[in-house]
C-alpha positions as CSV (number, residue, x, y, z in Angstrom):
1,X,-39.2,40.1,-38.8
2,X,-38.6,40.3,-34.8
3,X,-42.5,42.3,-34.4
4,X,-44.3,40.0,-36.7
5,X,-42.9,37.1,-34.4
6,X,-43.8,39.3,-31.0
7,X,-47.0,40.2,-32.6
8,X,-48.2,36.3,-33.5
9,X,-47.3,34.8,-30.4
10,X,-49.1,37.5,-28.6
11,X,-52.3,36.8,-30.7
12,X,-51.6,32.8,-30.0
13,X,-51.4,33.8,-26.1
14,X,-54.5,36.0,-26.4
15,X,-56.9,33.1,-26.6
16,X,-56.2,31.7,-23.1
17,X,-56.5,35.2,-21.6
18,X,-60.2,35.3,-23.3
19,X,-61.1,32.3,-21.6
20,X,-64.7,33.4,-19.6
21,X,-67.6,31.6,-17.7
22,X,-71.2,32.2,-18.0
23,X,-73.1,31.5,-14.8
24,X,-76.8,30.4,-14.1
25,X,-78.1,30.0,-11.1
26,X,-80.9,27.5,-10.3
27,X,-83.5,27.3,-6.9
28,X,-85.5,24.4,-6.6
29,X,-87.4,23.4,-3.4
30,X,-90.0,20.4,-2.0
31,X,-89.8,17.0,-2.7
32,X,-88.4,14.4,-0.9
33,X,-84.9,12.8,-0.7
34,X,-84.7,9.3,0.1
35,X,-81.8,6.7,1.2
36,X,-79.3,4.3,2.2
37,X,-76.2,3.2,2.0
38,X,-77.1,2.3,-1.6
39,X,-77.2,6.0,-2.4
40,X,-79.6,9.1,-2.3
41,X,-82.4,10.5,-4.8
42,X,-84.4,13.5,-4.9
43,X,-87.8,12.9,-6.6
44,X,-90.5,15.7,-6.8
45,X,-88.5,18.9,-6.5
46,X,-90.1,22.0,-8.4
47,X,-87.7,24.6,-10.0
48,X,-88.6,28.0,-8.8
49,X,-86.1,30.4,-10.2
50,X,-83.4,30.1,-13.6
51,X,-81.2,32.6,-13.3
52,X,-83.5,35.8,-13.1
53,X,-86.6,34.0,-13.9
54,X,-88.8,33.1,-11.1
55,X,-92.3,31.3,-10.9
56,X,-94.0,29.1,-8.6
57,X,-93.4,26.0,-11.2
58,X,-90.6,26.3,-14.0
59,X,-89.5,22.6,-14.0
60,X,-88.1,19.9,-12.2
61,X,-85.0,18.8,-10.4
62,X,-84.2,15.1,-9.8
63,X,-80.8,13.4,-9.1
64,X,-79.9,9.7,-7.5
65,X,-76.2,9.2,-5.7
66,X,-73.4,6.6,-6.1
67,X,-73.3,4.6,-2.6
68,X,-71.6,5.5,0.6
69,X,-68.0,4.9,0.8
70,X,-67.9,6.4,4.1
71,X,-70.1,7.4,7.0
72,X,-74.0,6.9,6.4
73,X,-77.3,8.6,6.0
74,X,-78.1,9.1,9.2
75,X,-74.5,10.2,10.4
76,X,-73.6,11.8,7.0
77,X,-70.5,11.0,4.9
78,X,-69.1,10.7,1.8
79,X,-70.3,9.4,-1.4
80,X,-69.1,7.3,-4.6
81,X,-69.0,9.6,-8.4
82,X,-71.9,8.4,-10.8
83,X,-75.4,8.5,-10.4
84,X,-77.9,11.1,-12.4
85,X,-78.3,15.0,-12.1
86,X,-81.4,16.5,-14.0
87,X,-82.5,19.6,-14.6
88,X,-85.7,20.0,-16.8
89,X,-87.5,22.6,-18.1
90,X,-91.2,23.0,-18.8
91,X,-91.1,26.4,-21.3
92,X,-93.2,28.6,-18.8
93,X,-91.6,32.1,-18.9
94,X,-89.1,31.4,-21.1
95,X,-87.4,29.1,-19.8
96,X,-86.3,26.3,-21.9
97,X,-88.8,23.4,-22.3
98,X,-86.8,19.7,-21.9
99,X,-83.6,19.1,-20.5
100,X,-81.6,22.0,-19.4
101,X,-78.9,19.8,-17.8
102,X,-77.9,16.4,-17.3
103,X,-74.8,14.9,-15.9
104,X,-73.4,12.7,-13.1
105,X,-72.0,13.5,-9.9
106,X,-68.2,13.8,-9.8
107,X,-67.8,14.2,-5.9
108,X,-70.4,14.5,-3.5
109,X,-70.8,14.5,0.2
110,X,-74.0,14.4,2.8
111,X,-73.3,16.6,5.9
112,X,-75.1,16.3,9.4
113,X,-75.2,19.5,11.0
114,X,-76.6,19.7,15.1
115,X,-77.9,23.0,15.6
116,X,-78.0,24.8,18.8
117,X,-81.5,23.6,19.1
118,X,-80.7,20.0,19.0
119,X,-82.1,19.8,15.8
120,X,-80.6,18.1,12.7
121,X,-79.9,19.6,9.7
122,X,-78.3,17.7,6.4
123,X,-76.8,19.2,3.2
124,X,-75.6,17.6,0.2
125,X,-73.3,19.4,-1.6
126,X,-71.7,17.8,-5.0
127,X,-70.0,18.7,-8.1
128,X,-71.7,17.2,-11.3
129,X,-70.2,17.2,-15.0
130,X,-72.6,17.4,-17.8
131,X,-72.9,14.7,-20.2
132,X,-74.8,16.2,-23.0
133,X,-72.2,18.6,-23.9
134,X,-74.4,21.5,-23.1
135,X,-72.3,22.3,-19.8
136,X,-68.7,21.3,-20.0
137,X,-67.5,22.5,-16.5
138,X,-68.3,21.3,-12.8
139,X,-71.3,22.7,-11.1
140,X,-72.5,22.7,-7.1
141,X,-75.5,21.7,-6.1
142,X,-76.8,22.3,-2.4
143,X,-79.9,20.9,-0.9
144,X,-80.5,21.1,2.8
145,X,-83.0,19.6,4.6
146,X,-83.9,19.4,8.8
147,X,-85.2,16.2,10.4
148,X,-86.1,17.9,13.6
149,X,-84.5,16.0,16.7
150,X,-84.2,12.7,14.9
151,X,-81.8,11.4,12.6
152,X,-82.2,10.7,8.9
153,X,-84.7,7.7,8.7
154,X,-84.6,6.7,5.4
155,X,-86.8,9.7,3.6
156,X,-87.4,13.2,4.7
157,X,-89.0,16.2,2.9
158,X,-86.3,18.8,0.5
159,X,-86.4,22.1,2.0
160,X,-84.7,24.0,-0.8
161,X,-81.8,23.2,-3.3
162,X,-79.6,25.7,-5.3
163,X,-77.4,24.3,-8.3
164,X,-74.7,27.0,-9.9
165,X,-74.4,25.7,-13.7
166,X,-71.2,26.9,-15.2
167,X,-70.7,27.0,-19.0
168,X,-67.5,27.9,-20.2
169,X,-67.1,30.3,-23.7
170,X,-64.3,31.8,-25.7
171,X,-64.2,35.3,-25.6
172,X,-64.1,38.2,-28.1
173,X,-60.1,38.3,-27.5
174,X,-59.9,35.1,-29.0
175,X,-61.3,36.1,-32.4
176,X,-58.9,39.8,-32.1
177,X,-55.8,37.1,-31.4
178,X,-56.6,35.3,-34.8
179,X,-57.3,38.7,-36.7
180,X,-53.9,40.3,-35.5
181,X,-51.9,37.0,-36.8
182,X,-53.8,37.3,-40.0
183,X,-53.0,41.4,-40.0
184,X,-49.6,40.4,-39.0
185,X,-49.4,38.3,-42.4
186,X,-50.6,41.1,-44.6
187,X,-48.0,43.7,-43.7
188,X,-45.6,41.1,-44.0
189,X,-46.2,40.1,-47.3
190,X,-47.1,43.6,-48.1
191,X,-43.5,45.0,-46.9
192,X,-42.0,42.1,-49.1
193,X,-43.4,43.1,-51.8
194,X,-43.4,46.5,-51.8
């Protein structure tokens, strides 16, 4: 009986150890970031890579953030959760056609970096959460823009962006654990009958 209880406990613990993540990296370029104290938005950005698929135009990436809760667009700051984040594929080269990811920001910061040559670079770093059920974990977005020696004045061209989408998926060990419970039950029944 102790063996069966130990085997059942092990089988129930295995699914927790079997949780795995698959990840897809998406790169975009071009487009325009506009912003004010109400938040930031990206339009016209083209997806140029989707995982291992690379092409000149695989779809679009767009977003709106929540409003600034601290700081401002010129000097950097923290943005409120909310807004939208959307990745659309156009079906080229094996990329899905339609919405690949749709979600909202759970956190975001707009960082000002002054480079050695006196130019300014801004980076948006944020976590986004799916609203369409396809992706269930937080993803990271990084978009970098360079405004030269001036500060952000409400609109700037995006140089590049990178988004990493992580999808949780149960591993095969979960199925193995469930199977072990069934085998243990069958052995127990056989030993009591025979």
